[in-house]
N, C-alpha and C positions, 0 to 999 in steps of 0.2 A: 698124360701124366707118367704113365710107368716108363716113356723112353726116359725121363728124368732121373727115376731111381734104377736104373739099370745099369751094367757095366758098360757103356758105351765109349771108347775111347775118344771118340769128337765132340760128343756133350760134356765128357768130363774137361777136355783141353778148353772146350768153349765156359762152361762156368766156373773154372778153375777152383771147385770146391765151395763153389756160392752161388747154388741153383734157385733158392726163392730171389735172392738178388737180381739175377740173369733174369729169369720171368717177369721181374717187376718192370726190367727197363724194357723188353718188348713189349709189352701193355701200356705203359708209358709211353712209349713210342706210337704206338696206335690209338690214342688218348681212351685206353682201358678197354677196348673192343676185344673181347675173348678169341674170337675166329678169327679177326683180321691178326692179331698177337701170335695166333698158333702159326698162320700160315707164314707169318714173316719168320717164324721162327725154324717152322720148315725148310723153307727156302733158302735161309742161311747154312744151315746145314747141309744141304744139296748143295749149294754154291762152293761149302768148304771142303765135302767131296769131291767136287767135278775138277776144282781147283788142287787138289791136294795142301789144301794152307793149312793142313796139320801139319806136314813136313817144308813147308816153307823158310823155315828158319835153318835148315839142314842144306838150304839151296843159296849159298851167297852169291852174289852177281860179280861175278870173273869175268876178265880178269882183272888184277886190281885195278888196272886203271880204267877201266869202265866204272869202277865204284867211287873210285875219287871224282873221276867227270860227274856222275852222279851227285853226289856231296858239292862239289863245286857250283851245280846250275841248279840246285832243288836245297835251298838255302834251312836246312831246321836244325833242332838241339835241344839239347834239356838243359834247362838252365840252374835248376833246383826242385823245392818242391814249395808248398803254399802250408800257412801256418796249419792247415785238418791234414796235412799229409799228402794234396794231390799232386803228382807230377807238374810240375809247369814247364812247358813247349815254346820253344822259340819259332818263329816263322820269318823268313826275308822273304815276304810276299813280292814286294816292289822289286825285287834286285834276281827274283829267282828267275832263269832264263827258260829254262828247261827243254835247252836247245843242243845238249852233248851227248846223250844217247839216245835208246827207243824210247817210243811211248810205255811198253808192257815194261822195260827196265824201271823206268819211273813208277809205274803202277806197283812194280812187285818190292820195290825199296821202301814205301808207303804203308803197304800193306805188314812187311818185315817190322816198321816201327810200330805198327797198332799190336803185332801179334807181341812184340817185344816186352813193350808197356803192358798189355794184359797178362801175359806168362811170367814174367820175372819183375816190373818195378812195382804194378798195383800188390801183388800178393807179399812183396817185401815191404811196403807201407803198411799193408792192411796188420801182417804180423807184428810189426812195430807200434803200431797205434792200438793195437788190439780190439780193431773194429773194421768192418767191411767198407774199402777204398774202392769205389771206382773209377769214378771220371777222371778228367785230366783237367788243367786252364789253358788256354793256349793264348800267345801274346802275339799276334800278327802286327810286323812292321812294315809300313805300306814308302819306306825310305826309295823314293828313288823310281817310284810309280809312274808310268807312262802311260800314255794311250793306248800306245802299240803293243799292250799287254792285255789288250782282248784278244790278240792273235793265239793266246797261250789260254784262251777259256776253255774250249775243247776238254784237254786234258787233265784240268784244273775241276771241271764238270764232272769226268769221269772220277775223279780221287774222290771227290763229294759224294758221289753215286754209291759207290764201295762203300763210304762209310755210312751213310742213311739209312741204307739197304742192311749191312750187316755188322754194324758195330754200332746198335744207336745207345744216343744216352751215354755216350763215354767220355763227350766235351762239356763240362758244366757251361763254362763262360770263353767266349772270343772278346779278346779286347784288341782292338784295334788301337795304335799309337802312330805317330810320326805322319797323319795322314796330310799329304797335298794337298791344293785346290781341283787338279784332277781326278780324285778320289769319287767325287760325288759323279762324275759324268761315267764313270767305271763302273759305280754301283748301280747306276739306271739300268744296266744291262746285266749285272751279276744277279740283283736281287732277286729278280723273278725264275732266277736260275736254283734259286735255294727252298727248301723244305720251312714251314713256317714254324717251326718249332724250330730250327738252326736259326731264322731269322730272329727269333725273341733270344737267345744268348747273346746276341752280338752286342757290343757295346763301344761307343767310338769316344776315345778318354783325350782327350786335349794334350797337341804336344805329344813329349813321349810317355805322358804318363804317369811320372813316377810317384806323384804321392798317392793317387788313388791305388796302385800297384803294391806301393807299403802295408796300405791296410791289412792286405791281405798274404803277403810273402814277407820277409827279410830282405833286407839290402843283398846279402849274398845271392841270393836267388833270382834275383831281377837278371833279365836278359842284357847282354851287354850295350846291345843298342839304347835301352832305356838308363843307364848308366851314365852313359856318355849324353843324355840330355839333345837326344835330337841332331846329333852332328851325322855326317857320312856314315850312319852306325852300323850298317848291315855290312859293310865291307870288311874284311878279314883283317888289316894291319891297323888293331886297333892301340899298337903300344903296349901299354902296361895292363889294360883290362882285357882277361883272355877273351876270345869269339867261342862262343858254342856251338858256332856252326863250323869251327875247325876242323878240316880230318884228324888233327891230332888229339881234339875235344876226348876224354876219355869215354862219354857216350861213343861216341864213333868208333873208338876202340874198343867196346865193350860187345857191340850189336854184332860185327861180323866172328869176332870169336865165337858168341853164343851159335852161331850157324856153322861153326866150324865144329864146335865142342857137339851139338847135337848127334851128327853123324847117323843120321836114320837111313832106314831104306827109301828108295824112291825118288832119289837125289836127282835124275835125268828127267824127270815127268816136265814136260814144258807148261807154264803157266796162261791159263787160258782165259786169263781175267777178262782181258781187254774185250775179247769176243762177247764173253757174257755182259759185261756191263755196257755194252753198245746197246744190246739187246732194248729194247723200250725206249729210246731215247728220242725218240722223234720228235715229243711234245718240247723236250728240251732244246734239240736243235732247232725245232720252228720259233722257239721263243728268242733263242739268241740271235736267229738271221733277223726279227720285228725288231728285236732291242736294238741292233748295231744300225737298222734300217733308222730308228726314230731317233738314233740319239743325237742331242747336240748340247758342245762342250760348253760349260758355264760355269761360274765360280761359286753356283748357288750350294748352301750348305746340305749337307745331307739327309736327308728326310726320316727319319725313324721310325715315324710313325707304322 
């Protein structure tokens, strides 16, 4: 516990002035088991040191053409904030190809989004609301989802593993919208790869989910694909409705600006996230192989039990 009250820069970056709430996150992620939570916390701190995560915002993905390619093929954006002040992230899962950059660049981009959320957005909203705001909401658009998306599952599992092990309890709810019939088949493969606590947070909404989402956020904070009521919604040419996936969106301009403004030492350190994440993934890869082998495409509705 003394670690939390000393002036350790890595610890301070991790808890952002909320040590008690951060400890509670790790405890919740390990079902209240103090020993397991302590190990998880120490593992996270070691991961941050080994991969120089404290300085990752000082390492923009360069050149800009590569960063643009990442944004074009890993569709994510900030659409606004819910009524409780939590950031609302939109993800175009169905149309994200992950085929225009290297795996480490996609993982680096994801971690940078996490760090920007935790160091900039959440502290800003906590100050605005006068109370601790720790998690975000995510709206996952399945428009355009095909069975071929399973070829991208390894990199998605890597990203999910980074979140599960090092950013516990940072997402309150995952809303899935615009799910086609093929979603149920893909879900049978993906579901075993997710942590149980993650599965409990997933809500599959009917259609674009607009009515349900308006209960927790204003119209202005709805992702563009929800406002469009499920047309070819994740694409960029939406006419009058601005896409939060667009490279020109303010969020995607602010994140690279933040990386340049940090100007911290150690900007040439190579991110070793891929190697560390792959350690211990034998079970996930086995589950993936078994799931694909046993997959039978059907139009059955998702079993959410």
